[in-house]
N, C-alpha and C positions, 0 to 999 in steps of 0.2 A: 346236231351231235348229241347223243344220249350219253348221259353221264353214267359211268359204271357204278354199280351197287354191289356190295359184298355184305351179306347177312349171315350171322352166326347163329344156328340153332343148337342151344345147349342141351336139348331134349331133357331126359330126366337124370341130369348130372348136376353136381355141385350142391353141397350144403350151402347154408347162408355164408359162413366165412370164406368158403372156397369161392362162391360167386362174387364176394365182395373184392376178394384178391385178384381174381381174373379180371374183373371189371376196372380195378386200378391199374393193372399192368397194361391192359389194352389202352385205356385213357393215355397213359404215360408214352406209349409207343406210337400213338396214332396222330401225334401233332403235325406231321407233315404230309398227312393223307386228304388235303383239300380237293384233289382231282377225283374222289370217289366218295360216294355216300356209304357209310358205315353204320351197320345195324346189328345190335346183339339182342338175343331173345332167350333170356333166362328162364328158368322154371317161374311158376306163379308165386312161389314162397319167397323169391329173391327179387321180384320186380321192384318193389319200393326201395330196397336198400341200393340196388343197382342204379336206379334212377338217381338217387341222392348224389352217388358218385359221379355221374357222367353229365348231371344236369347243366354244367357250365362248359361242355365241350361240343363238337360237332357229332359226336355219337349219337344215334338215335336208339330208342327202346322199343322193342317189339315183343309181342306174347306169341306163344306157340299155338293157341287155339282160343275160342271163345264159344259161348252159347249164342243163340239167335234172339234171345228174350232179354230186355234190360232189367227185369227184376221178376220175382215170383217164387213160387214153391218148386224149386228145381235143386234140390240137394247136391251140393258137390260141383255144381256149375259155376262159371264165371261169366258175368255180363259185360258187353262192351262199355256199358258206364263205368264199371270198375276198372276197365283198362284205361280209359280216358283219364279217370281220376288219378291213377298212378303215373301219368305222363307218357303212356304208350303212344307211338306213332303208327306203327305197323302191326299187323296181326298175320301170322300164317295159317292159311286155312287149306283144308283138304290135303294135308300131307299124307303119304302113302302110309304111314304106319297108324295115323288115324283110321283111314279106310280099311287097313286090313285088320288091326288089333281091335278096334271099336266099331267096326261095321258101319262107318259113315257112309251115307248114300249122297249121290250127287245132288238130290234134291235138298237135303240138310246143308250141303256145302253152298248151294245157292242162296238159301236163307241167310247163311252166315255172312256171305259176301255183301248182300243187300243191307243187312243191319250194319255191318262195319262201315260201310260208305255212309249211311245216315249218321253215324256218330263221328264222322271225319277221320275214321282209321283207314289206313292204306292196306288193302288185303294183299298178301302174297299167295297167289293162287297156285297149288302144286297140281301137276298132271304127270302122267308117265305110265310105262307098261311093264308088265312083269317079263321074266325071261322066256316063259311058254309062250306069251303073246308076241314077243319080239321074234322068237324062231319061227312062229306061224306066220310072220309078215303082216301083223295087225297093229303095229305102232301107230300108223296114222289113223286108223280106225279108232283105236281106243283113244288117242289124244283129242281127235275131233269130237267123240262122243262126250268125253269129260268137259270140254270147253263149251260145247252146245248147251249142255245141262247146267253148268255152273254159271253161265252168263246169260242164261235165259231171263228176258225181262228187263235187261239192262240197255241203257241208251249210250250214245256215243260219249257224252261228258262222263258218265259212269267208268267206262272202259279206260279213259284217260287216267283214272285215279287208281288203277289196278296194275299190279306187277304179276306177271306169270313166270313160274319156275318149272322148268322140264327136269324132272327128277325121274330118270330111268329106275324103275325099282330094282331091277337086276344089279344095279351098280352101288346101291345104298348099303354102306357098311359091309361090303364085300372086298372092297380093294380094288374092284374092277372100275374102270372109267371108260366111258365112250370116247373113242377118238375124237379129235376136233371135228373132223369131217361127219362122222355120225351125228354128233350133237348138233352141228351146224344145220344139217339136213332137217332135224326135227324143230329146230329153232325156226328156220326158214319157214317150214310148214305151217307153224303157229302164226307166224307174222302174216302170212298169205291168208290164213283163215280169218284173222282179224280184219284184213283188208277187204276181203270178200264180203264179210257180214256186216262191217261198220264203214269206216272211210280210210282211204289210204293214208290221210293225214294222222289218223289215229293210230294205224299200224305203224307209221315211221317213228311216232312218239313212244310207242310202247317198249317198256324195258323187259326182256326175257332173260331170266337167269337160268344156269345151268346148276343142277343140283345132285350131282352122283359122285361121290368120293373125290372132291376137290382137295388138291394138295398144293403146297408151294411149288412142286415141280412140274405141275401140269396146267396151271392157271394161266400162263403167258401164252401157251399153244392154244387154249381154248379161246382166249380173249382177242386173238388175231383173227378169228372168224366174224363176219360182218354182223351177224345177227345175234351174237352171244354178247350180253350187256353186263355180265357180273356172275356171281354165284351164291347159292344157298348152301353154306358150308356146314358140315356136321361135325364128325370127329375131330377135324383139324381146327375147329374154332374153340375147342376146349383147352387150348394152350395159346397164350397171347402171342408167342413168337411166330407160331405157324399161321395164326390167323392173321396177323398184321403182315407177314410175308406175302400171303395171298392178296390182301388188299393192295400192297405196294405193287405185286406183279399185275394186278388189274389196271393200276394208274399208268403203267409204262406204255400201254397200247395207244 
């Protein structure tokens, strides 16, 4: 049985005091959520302060991105070594906004995943299609390409330490959500891809999250599907009440 995971991606929101306040409220409200893994991913500027708040709780810290070098003359970048020092356990890699706005390539994403694993970080690999790709019927082709390139060169044991998030780009920040059946079809495809290219045991263990406009009122329907194991939550993670309600909804299944 795969344990549900709910990860909050705060994106470029929350000043330091705001992040501290949100982390405190999430910590207070999450005391009864032992049936799900809860992860919060603040901006880099708030990682240390948030970790200080949640360090004695079951909430895990995640980062929104990282570079694939541990040090060097890479102005403005954040290394995996820095994230480990700050207490991060997870790191989001290949988010659609990184691909779209910062032109991240599949090759770069593959490098990041490999280095994250070297440092003991758990990558949350994001894959998904645009509205035009969806309307052309290319969803599976896009997801397969992104998975193939991102996981290139990885072994069975590596895959065991990765989480995949299906984030239909057409649903991010738009208020649109894939129906549970549509989301399940892609999640099932992802699991089948892992089974085909690695081992059935690895595919059974793999947690696959849904990441497209998750809200308290749709999480329960999504979690009823057999291949949906949780969510990568954007806007609804910026308020403790909605984020915790989503986590509770995931626990009920």
